[in-house]
C-alpha positions as CSV (number, residue, x, y, z in Angstrom):
1,M,51.7,97.7,-72.8
2,A,51.1,100.6,-75.7
3,S,47.2,100.1,-77.6
4,Y,47.5,98.6,-80.9
5,K,46.3,102.3,-82.7
6,D,49.2,103.7,-80.4
7,R,51.5,101.0,-81.9
8,L,50.4,101.4,-85.2
9,T,50.2,105.5,-84.9
10,R,54.1,104.8,-84.5
11,D,54.6,101.9,-87.8
12,L,52.4,104.7,-89.9
13,D,54.6,107.5,-88.8
14,N,57.6,105.7,-89.6
15,W,55.8,103.7,-93.1
16,I,55.0,107.7,-94.5
17,A,58.4,108.4,-93.6
18,G,60.1,106.0,-95.7
19,G,57.6,106.7,-98.5
20,L,55.5,103.5,-97.6
21,V,52.9,105.2,-97.5
22,P,51.3,108.1,-98.4
23,L,50.2,110.7,-95.9
24,A,46.9,111.2,-96.8
25,S,46.0,107.5,-95.7
26,R,46.7,108.6,-92.1
27,S,43.9,109.9,-91.0
28,T,42.5,107.4,-93.3
29,I,43.7,104.0,-91.7
30,L,43.2,105.2,-88.5
31,A,39.7,105.9,-88.6
32,S,38.6,103.1,-89.7
33,L,39.9,102.2,-86.2
34,D,37.1,100.7,-83.8
35,E,39.6,99.0,-81.0
36,R,37.6,98.3,-77.8
37,K,39.3,99.7,-74.7
38,T,41.0,97.3,-72.7
39,P,40.1,97.5,-68.7
40,D,43.1,98.6,-66.8
41,A,44.0,97.7,-63.4
42,P,41.7,100.8,-61.8
43,T,39.2,99.0,-63.7
44,A,39.7,95.2,-62.6
45,L,40.2,96.6,-59.0
46,A,36.9,98.8,-58.9
47,Y,35.6,95.3,-60.1
48,I,37.0,92.8,-57.6
49,A,36.3,95.6,-54.8
50,A,32.7,95.7,-56.0
51,S,32.4,91.4,-55.1
52,L,34.0,91.7,-52.5
53,L,31.5,94.2,-50.5
54,G,28.5,92.0,-51.2
55,L,30.6,89.1,-50.7
56,A,31.6,91.0,-47.1
57,A,28.1,91.8,-46.6
58,I,26.6,88.5,-46.7
59,A,29.2,86.8,-45.2
60,F,28.3,89.2,-42.2
61,V,24.2,88.8,-42.4
62,A,25.5,84.9,-42.4
63,A,27.2,85.3,-39.5
64,N,25.0,86.7,-37.6
65,W,21.9,84.9,-38.8
66,S,20.9,83.1,-35.3
67,G,20.3,86.7,-33.5
68,I,18.7,88.8,-36.6
69,P,15.5,88.8,-36.5
70,R,12.9,88.2,-39.5
71,V,12.4,91.8,-40.2
72,G,15.9,92.7,-39.6
73,R,17.3,89.8,-41.8
74,Y,14.9,90.6,-44.2
75,G,15.7,94.8,-44.2
76,L,19.6,93.8,-44.1
77,I,19.2,92.1,-47.9
78,S,16.7,94.3,-49.4
79,A,19.3,96.8,-48.1
80,L,21.7,95.4,-49.6
81,V,20.1,95.6,-53.6
82,L,18.9,98.9,-53.0
83,A,22.5,100.4,-52.2
84,A,23.7,98.6,-55.1
85,A,21.5,100.1,-57.8
86,G,21.2,103.3,-55.9
87,G,25.1,103.3,-56.5
88,A,24.7,102.5,-60.2
89,A,22.7,105.0,-60.6
90,W,25.3,107.3,-58.9
91,C,27.9,106.1,-60.8
92,S,25.8,106.1,-64.3
93,V,25.0,110.0,-63.6
94,K,29.1,110.6,-62.8
95,R,30.0,108.8,-66.1
96,W,31.4,105.7,-64.3
97,P,30.5,102.8,-67.0
98,N,32.6,100.0,-65.2
99,A,31.0,100.9,-61.7
100,T,27.6,101.2,-63.0
101,N,28.2,97.8,-64.2
102,A,29.6,96.2,-61.5
103,L,27.5,97.7,-59.1
104,L,24.3,96.4,-61.2
105,G,25.2,93.0,-61.8
106,L,26.1,93.5,-57.9
107,A,22.7,94.5,-57.7
108,A,20.9,91.3,-59.9
109,L,23.2,88.6,-57.9
110,A,21.4,90.3,-54.6
111,F,18.3,90.4,-55.8
112,A,18.2,86.8,-56.6
113,A,19.6,85.9,-52.8
114,D,16.9,88.1,-51.4
115,I,13.9,86.1,-53.8
116,G,15.5,82.9,-52.1
117,L,16.2,83.9,-48.7
118,T,12.8,85.5,-48.5
119,G,10.6,82.3,-48.7
120,Q,13.5,81.0,-46.1
121,I,12.5,83.6,-43.6
122,F,9.1,83.6,-43.5
123,D,9.0,79.8,-44.8
124,L,7.1,80.7,-47.3
125,S,6.3,77.8,-50.2
126,G,7.2,78.2,-53.7
127,D,8.5,76.8,-56.6
128,P,12.2,77.1,-57.1
129,Q,12.3,77.4,-61.2
130,T,10.0,80.6,-60.6
131,A,12.0,81.9,-58.6
132,L,15.0,81.6,-60.5
133,Y,13.2,82.6,-63.7
134,G,12.0,86.2,-61.8
135,A,15.1,86.7,-60.8
136,A,16.8,86.5,-64.3
137,A,13.6,88.9,-65.4
138,A,14.7,91.3,-62.2
139,A,18.8,91.1,-63.5
140,L,16.8,91.6,-67.4
141,V,15.1,95.0,-66.2
142,L,18.8,96.4,-64.8
143,A,20.9,95.0,-67.2
144,L,18.4,97.1,-70.0
145,A,18.4,100.4,-67.6
146,G,21.6,100.9,-66.9
147,R,23.7,98.5,-70.1
148,S,24.6,96.4,-67.8
149,S,26.2,93.3,-69.3
150,A,26.9,91.7,-66.3
151,A,23.5,91.9,-64.9
152,A,22.8,90.3,-69.0
153,V,24.9,87.6,-68.7
154,L,23.6,87.2,-64.9
155,A,20.3,86.7,-66.5
156,L,21.2,84.3,-68.9
157,G,22.6,82.3,-65.8
158,F,19.2,82.4,-64.1
159,I,17.3,81.4,-67.0
160,A,19.5,78.5,-67.8
161,L,19.6,76.9,-64.3
162,G,15.6,77.4,-64.2
163,D,15.8,75.1,-67.2
164,L,17.6,72.4,-65.5
165,S,16.0,72.3,-62.6
166,G,12.4,71.4,-64.3
167,T,10.2,71.9,-61.5
168,S,6.6,72.9,-62.7
169,W,7.7,74.3,-66.1
170,T,7.8,71.7,-69.0
171,R,12.0,72.2,-70.1
172,P,10.9,75.4,-71.5
173,C,14.3,75.8,-73.6
174,A,14.4,79.5,-72.5
175,V,17.6,80.1,-72.5
176,A,17.8,79.3,-76.5
177,I,15.5,82.2,-77.1
178,A,17.7,84.6,-74.3
179,S,20.5,83.8,-75.7
180,I,19.8,85.0,-79.5
181,G,18.7,88.1,-77.5
182,A,21.6,88.2,-75.5
183,T,23.8,88.3,-79.3
184,G,21.5,91.2,-80.3
185,L,22.3,93.0,-76.9
186,A,26.1,92.2,-77.5
187,I,26.1,93.4,-80.9
188,R,24.5,96.3,-80.0
189,W,26.6,97.1,-77.0
190,R,29.7,95.9,-77.9
191,S,29.9,93.4,-75.3
192,V,32.6,91.0,-75.3
193,V,31.5,89.5,-72.0
194,L,27.8,89.4,-73.0
195,A,29.2,87.8,-76.8
196,H,30.9,85.0,-74.7
197,G,27.8,84.5,-72.4
198,A,25.5,84.4,-75.4
199,G,28.0,81.9,-77.5
200,A,27.3,79.3,-74.2
201,G,24.1,80.3,-74.2
202,L,23.1,79.1,-77.7
203,V,24.9,75.9,-77.3
204,L,23.2,74.7,-73.9
205,G,20.1,76.1,-75.3
206,V,21.5,73.6,-78.4
207,L,22.1,70.5,-76.3
208,E,18.6,71.4,-74.1
209,G,16.5,70.6,-77.3
210,V,18.1,67.5,-78.1
211,G,17.4,66.7,-74.8
212,R,14.1,67.6,-74.9
213,F,13.5,65.2,-78.2
214,A,15.4,62.2,-77.3
215,G,14.0,62.0,-73.6
216,V,12.3,59.0,-74.3
217,E,14.8,55.9,-73.7
218,S,12.8,54.4,-76.5
219,Q,14.5,56.5,-78.9
220,P,18.4,56.5,-79.9
221,A,20.2,59.5,-79.1
222,A,22.4,59.8,-80.9
223,P,20.7,60.9,-84.5
224,F,19.2,63.8,-81.7
225,L,22.8,64.5,-81.1
226,M,24.0,64.9,-85.1
227,A,21.1,67.0,-85.7
228,G,22.5,69.6,-82.9
229,A,25.7,69.0,-84.6
230,A,24.2,70.2,-87.6
231,I,22.2,72.7,-86.3
232,L,25.1,74.8,-84.6
233,A,27.8,74.0,-87.2
234,A,25.3,75.8,-89.5
235,M,25.1,78.4,-86.8
236,A,29.0,78.3,-86.7
237,L,29.6,79.4,-89.9
238,A,27.2,81.6,-90.3
239,A,28.9,83.3,-87.2
240,R,32.2,83.1,-89.5
241,A,30.5,84.7,-92.3
242,F,29.4,87.3,-90.0
243,K,33.0,88.1,-88.5
244,A,34.3,89.7,-92.1
245,G,31.1,92.2,-92.0
246,P,31.4,95.4,-91.0
247,R,29.2,95.3,-88.1
248,A,30.3,94.3,-84.6
249,P,33.1,91.5,-86.5
250,E,34.4,90.6,-82.4
251,I,31.3,89.9,-81.5
252,A,31.2,87.1,-84.1
253,R,35.1,86.1,-82.9
254,I,33.9,85.3,-80.1
255,L,30.4,82.8,-81.1
256,Y,32.3,80.9,-83.5
257,P,34.5,79.1,-81.2
258,W,32.0,78.3,-78.7
259,L,29.1,77.4,-81.4
260,A,32.3,75.4,-83.0
261,A,32.9,73.6,-80.0
262,G,29.5,72.6,-78.8
263,A,28.8,71.2,-83.2
264,L,32.1,69.1,-81.8
265,A,30.4,67.7,-78.6
266,C,27.6,66.9,-80.1
267,F,29.0,65.4,-82.4
268,A,31.0,63.0,-80.1
269,D,29.0,62.3,-77.5
270,A,26.6,61.0,-80.7
271,G,29.2,58.5,-81.0
272,A,29.5,56.9,-77.8
273,G,26.8,54.0,-78.1
274,L,28.2,52.9,-81.4
275,K,29.9,49.1,-81.8
276,D,32.4,47.7,-84.6
277,G,32.7,49.2,-88.3
278,W,30.1,52.2,-86.7
279,A,32.2,53.4,-83.8
280,F,35.5,53.5,-86.5
281,A,33.7,55.6,-88.8
282,H,32.7,58.0,-85.9
283,R,36.3,57.9,-84.6
284,V,37.8,59.2,-87.6
285,G,35.0,61.4,-88.7
286,L,36.0,63.1,-85.5
287,I,39.9,62.9,-86.3
288,A,38.9,64.6,-89.5
289,A,36.5,66.9,-88.2
290,S,39.8,67.8,-85.4
291,G,41.7,68.1,-88.2
292,G,39.4,70.4,-90.5
293,L,38.6,73.0,-87.6
294,V,42.7,73.4,-86.4
295,L,42.9,74.0,-91.0
296,L,40.3,76.4,-90.1
297,G,41.3,78.4,-87.0
298,R,45.2,78.5,-88.9
299,R,43.7,80.2,-92.2
300,D,41.2,82.9,-89.5
301,R,43.9,82.9,-87.3
302,S,42.1,82.0,-84.1
303,A,43.4,80.3,-81.3
304,G,40.1,79.0,-79.7
305,L,39.5,77.4,-83.0
306,Q,42.6,75.8,-83.2
307,T,42.9,74.6,-79.3
308,I,38.7,73.0,-80.1
309,G,40.0,71.7,-82.9
310,W,43.2,70.0,-80.4
311,T,41.4,68.8,-77.6
312,A,38.8,67.3,-80.0
313,F,41.4,65.6,-81.9
314,W,43.2,64.0,-78.5
315,F,39.9,62.7,-77.7
316,A,39.2,61.0,-79.6
317,A,43.0,59.8,-79.6
318,L,41.9,58.5,-75.8
319,F,38.6,57.4,-77.1
320,I,40.0,54.9,-79.4
321,G,43.5,54.1,-77.1
322,F,40.7,52.6,-74.2
323,E,38.7,50.8,-77.5
324,V,41.7,48.9,-78.5
325,D,43.0,48.0,-75.5
326,A,40.3,44.9,-75.2
327,E,40.9,41.3,-76.7
328,G,40.8,40.9,-80.3
329,R,42.1,39.7,-83.4
330,Y,44.0,42.7,-85.0
331,K,44.7,44.0,-81.1
332,L,48.9,44.4,-82.0
333,A,48.6,46.6,-84.9
334,L,45.9,48.3,-84.0
335,Q,47.9,49.6,-81.0
336,I,50.7,50.2,-83.3
337,A,48.2,52.4,-85.2
338,H,47.1,54.4,-82.6
339,R,50.3,54.8,-81.3
340,V,52.4,56.0,-84.6
341,L,48.3,58.6,-85.0
342,C,49.4,59.8,-81.2
343,L,52.8,60.4,-82.1
344,G,52.0,62.7,-85.9
345,G,49.6,64.3,-83.6
346,A,52.2,65.3,-81.2
347,S,54.8,66.6,-83.8
348,A,51.8,68.1,-85.9
349,M,51.2,70.1,-82.8
350,I,54.8,70.8,-82.2
351,V,55.4,71.7,-86.0
352,Q,52.7,74.0,-85.8
353,G,53.3,75.8,-82.8
354,R,57.0,76.3,-84.6
355,V,55.4,77.7,-87.8
356,D,52.8,79.8,-86.2
357,S,55.2,81.0,-82.9
358,R,53.0,79.9,-80.5
359,G,54.8,78.7,-77.9
360,W,52.1,77.3,-75.4
361,L,51.3,74.8,-78.7
362,T,54.5,73.7,-78.6
363,G,54.8,73.0,-75.3
364,L,52.0,70.9,-75.3
365,G,53.3,68.7,-78.1
366,V,56.5,68.2,-76.4
367,V,54.4,66.9,-73.4
368,A,52.0,64.8,-76.0
369,M,55.6,63.3,-77.5
370,L,57.0,62.6,-74.7
371,A,53.3,60.9,-72.7
372,S,53.1,58.9,-76.5
373,V,56.7,57.7,-76.2
374,C,56.3,56.6,-72.4
375,L,53.0,54.4,-73.5
376,I,54.4,53.2,-76.7
377,L,57.9,51.6,-74.6
378,S,54.9,50.5,-71.7
379,D,53.1,48.9,-74.2
380,F,56.3,46.5,-75.5
381,G,57.7,46.8,-72.2
382,L,60.8,45.2,-72.4
383,S,60.3,44.3,-76.4
384,L,62.6,47.5,-77.1
385,M,62.7,46.1,-80.7
386,A,59.6,46.5,-81.2
387,A,59.1,49.9,-80.1
388,A,62.1,50.9,-82.4
389,G,59.9,49.5,-85.1
390,V,57.5,52.3,-84.3
391,F,59.8,54.9,-83.2
392,A,61.3,54.1,-87.1
393,L,58.1,54.4,-88.7
394,S,56.8,57.8,-87.4
395,A,60.3,58.8,-87.8
396,M,59.8,57.9,-91.8
397,V,56.5,59.5,-91.9
398,A,58.1,62.5,-90.1
399,M,60.9,62.3,-93.0
400,V,58.5,61.8,-96.2
401,V,56.2,65.0,-94.7
402,G,58.8,67.3,-94.2
403,V,60.7,66.4,-97.9
404,V,57.2,67.1,-99.8
405,L,56.4,70.3,-97.8
406,R,60.6,71.6,-98.8
407,R,59.9,70.6,-101.9
408,R,56.0,72.9,-101.8
409,A,58.0,75.3,-100.6
410,R,60.5,75.7,-103.3
411,A,58.1,75.2,-105.5
């Protein structure tokens, strides 16, 4: 498949031939593109081969573990680390950046295994959390030495596991600090993979901070979760503003959905223990926030934001569905309102998928519509008149909305 720059070059030539674009603008337009090179099939196979080679070596050692002397075990593991690091250095000299990146990631992973297995081989006692931080430090050194995004992502993963293990260190939230540094490296290296790792790390870091301050059982977790949601929402807005800037906008475009998803997750979790009117207000707020995120995703042409928004919508709808199943005075009215909400959400997904030419969204909307119809028929059993009333009400709402949109389009 031709790249975007190749397609644009052909289009520019056609536009210039048709008099739509002046010839003097051609070089300026093409020079303004900063297209990131997409890995091809050989590159992907190189990453797969490096991973499988490491797994083969580890499997070989594991299969012959009992028959290998202790010194031999240690030598094999250490040899794997040195071979991967040496291979990465050789590939760097040959100017093969993808192979260098893959081998440095393999070296970081092998070194982490070396730390753990060395203690097992020689019956050494130690702290698992400190070992994980040590593996992260080694992976970071490899990442900085060879500009390896794979080793940097592994360093983030080891730090996150170290934070979660919590044996000797008291919840240091190191992943939050490391993710800030990873964000800077992702911008400097223009690494999409590292940007995804930094986005996940930032969300995890905020959640760790919330868990640390809400760790006392006498303190309610909801206020801290709301504070975490506010922090992540502010960071998401900052990423949205940054993606319109001239410096590495693709990195901010990746961080933006991660931070928005974290904010919605914190907000959703904050309402888990609410009751009565507060619970209803929270569910309405979650639906409004998810709808706003869908609209914002459409405006920014971000499929990730739209997916997160629709996921949050159906999460809230499912939450409400479980709550209205309880016996109550207005049970039937609440059930009807909930089913109408589900039909409305499914209809909105179908319409948006058709308007935006997103087949996957239309397909999910059709599945949601069928599920909503089946749910309504299951609710009323053989009372098809009641089900017909719900369908008729939803159809009237859909027609009214359609007429309003048609008139706005003609105005």
